[in-house]
N, C-alpha and C positions, 0 to 999 in steps of 0.2 A: 302896712308900709304907709309912710305919708311922706309924702314929696320926699321918696329914694332914702328914706331912712328906715331901718329895720328894727324890732325886738328881738333878743336870742334868748331864748330861755332854754334852760335844761328840761330834757322830758319828764322827770319827777315834777319838777317846779309846774309844766305845762299843767301835770293831771292835776295837782294841789290847785291850781287857779281857776279850769273849767268846774273842779268840784265846789269851790267857792261860788263862782258867776251861776251854778243851777240853784243857788241856795237865796243868793242876795243880789239882785241887780245893779246895788249901788258899787261897781266897778267901773272907774274910769283909766285911761291912759292919754297922759298929754306928752305927746315927743318932744313940743317945743320947751314946758318947761323941765320936762326929763324926769317926769314922777310916774308910779305910778296908784291910784287912791283907792283904796280898801274901807270905805266907809268913812270915819276921821284920820285913817291911820295912809301914812304913803311911805314907798319904795321907791328909793333912786332908780333908774332904770338900769342903770350899770350895776345893780346890786341885786338885779332880778335872780342872776341864776341860781343863787342859793339864798339871797333875802326872801323871797315867797315860800319856803318850806320852813324857815328860820320863823317868819310871820307867824305861821301857825302852830309855831310851838312856844309862842309867848314874847318872842324876841320884836320890839319896837323901836321903830329909826327916830330918833329927837335928838338935836342941836349937833347934827353933823354925826352920829355915831349910834351905833347900835345899842340897846338895853334889855335887860332882863331882872326881872324881880326875881331874886334868887335867895332865898329864905327872906333874910332883914336886910340883905344886902343887894343895891341895884349894880349888876357887873355890867362891862361897858366893854367894845369893842368899836376900832375904827370903823373896818370894815368886815363883811360878814363873808365866811366859807365854811364847807360843810363840817368841819372838823369841830368849828364852834359849838355847833349844839349835839355834836355827838358827845363833848368832851360834858356840856353842861344839862344836856338836856336827857341824853343817855346815859351820862356817868359809866362811861364805858372803863374809867381807871378805876372806882370805886375799889376802894382797899384800906388795908387799917396803916395810917401813918401820919394820925392828929400828935402836932408836939415833937415829930418826927423830920431828919433832913430827907431829901428826895433829891435826885439824878435825874434831870429831864435829858435825854438826848433824842435831836430833834424837834426844837423847843417851835418850829414855826413862827406862826405871828403870836405865839406867847398864850394859846389856850391853856393847853395843859397845865403849864406853870400856874399860871392865875389860880385854876382849878387846884393844885395843890394848896395854893397859898390862902385861898381865901377856904379851905377846907380843913384847917388846922396845922398843915404842916410849918416846922418854924423857921426853916431854910429849904431854898428851890436854888440848885446850881442848873442851870440850862444853856445848852449848847445847840445853836443854830450856823451853817455855814453860807446860805443866802442872805446877803447883804440887804435888800428889800425887805428879808420877812424879817431880819434880826431886826431893823430899824421900825419894824411896825410892832415887832412885839415890844421892845423899848419902848414905844408910845405909848400901847395899851397897858402896860405894867404900871407908868406913871398915871395914867387914866384912870388908875384902880387904886392909885395909893401905895402900890406894893412894891416898891425900889429897895426897900429896906430889908425884904425878905426875901428877894428872886436877884439872884447873882446871874446876869446874861453876858455869856462869850459869843462872839462872832468866830467860829471855830469848827472847823469837821474832823470827824473820827477815822483815824487811819492809823495802820500799824506797818506800813512801807515807806512812806513819805512825811518830811516835816512841813510842807507845805503844798497847795492843791489850788487848781484852778476852778473856779464857778463863773457860770453864766451870770451876767447883770440884768438881762432881757429878760427873766423869769415872771411869768405872768402872776399877781400877789393870789388870783383867786385859783391858780394851780399849783402855787406852792408846793401843797401837803403830798403832791408824788412826783415831787424832783427825787431823783436819784444821781449822786454824786458818779461819773462815767470816768475811765480809768485812759481815754483815749482824747480828750482835750487840748487842743494845738495850743501851740505857745502863746502867751499874753497878747492880748489885742483891747482895742477901746471897749468890745463888748464880753470881757472876763476880768474877773479881780482874783488876785492872788490872798487865800486866806492859812493862816495857820493851823494846824492840825494837831490834835490831842489822842491819848490814849484813857481808856477807863480809870486806868490806874494815875495817868494826871488829873482828873477831877475827884478822885477820891484825895487827894491832897488838901482841896478845899473844904471837905466835909470833917466833924469829929468823931459822929458815930451813923454812918449811911444807914438807911434803915430800907428805901425801895428806889427801884431802877426803872426809869420809865423808857421802852427805847421805841421810836418809830423814825427811823432814817433811812428807808428805803433799800436794805440790804445790808446796811452797816452791821445789824445785830447778829449777821452770821461770822464777820471778820472778830468781833466782841467774845463771842461763845468759842470760837477756836482759837483765839489768840490771848485771852486776857481772863482766863476761867479763877485764875487766883482772885483777881478782882472782883469778879462778877459774884461768887462764893461769900462776899463780905455782907454780902446784903439780906436780910430779912424775908423782902419781897423783891420779885423782877416781874413787871410785864412788859410785853412785846408785840410789835405787830412782825411777824416773818412771812419773808417774802421767799421761799423756796419750798414749796408744797412738796417737793422729790424727796425734802431733805430732813422731813418731820421728825421720822421716826429716830435718823442718828442725832439731830440734836436733842431731843428728848432724853433720848437715852444718854447721852453725854450731862445733861442736865440733872438725870438720875441720880446722880455720886452725891449731890449734896439736897436737892429741891425735890418736892411734891409738884408736878407740874399736869394742867389741863388745858386741854383748848377751849376757850370761853366762846368764842365766836370765829367761824371760818369763809372764807368768800374763794373764788375761783381760785385765786390767784396768791393770797396771802393768810394766813390766819392770827388771831390774836392771844396770844398766848400767858398763864396767869401761873406764877412758879410761889410756892409756899418754901422758907428753909425746911429741910426734916430737923425733929428734936437732937435724934441723934448724933 
């Protein structure tokens, strides 16, 4: 603390920072300048929560945005959140989609849509309900020059409503965890009304859908329960599933057309990878 100012660090980021400090004394924090300096690199203090981990994964903060040398490309993002380095460093959505069409449900700040496009997808149709995350995604798509290959829509997935309300005040650093609630009150200054789509609606924007990615904090269950006909049109599906007690049920449904397995599992969610059966 300095003159009543505090640093807000994620626990994992603090661990990385302490490990770095033990090896290298050239670490400085300037609360007035609002930067942390690591040798010749700097991180804005407001970006420390996810920025420290991103720094040690190869990301650099330059020219008011984050950059990573990704193969022969410098990929860029305005702000840093954990899903960006999960997608680019850990490659959690790695699959076969080069020269194919991808639908991205839960685009957030555009990280996965940008990753698909940079890795060869010829078209990505992406949907994001939060207006701040949508605007950030649009900015990031333009920043990477991918506006001709990523079709971004400000909407939510719903099978029982034509429009839904979403909050305007979701912190961009926590937007990846946003879950659409059914008990939002009538529209206020802190709420925005957005249209809803079904997976079948998004398919109308594709000629040959190949890969479906879903990370929509619960809507994946609605898609599987209500729109199997559309789901079964994809060759691959990769989705985060947020109902651990229903995994057996959902896998038995998908087994009609897909071979599925759990690639990664947490306490409250699982990342499920599915490939369409040959017969």
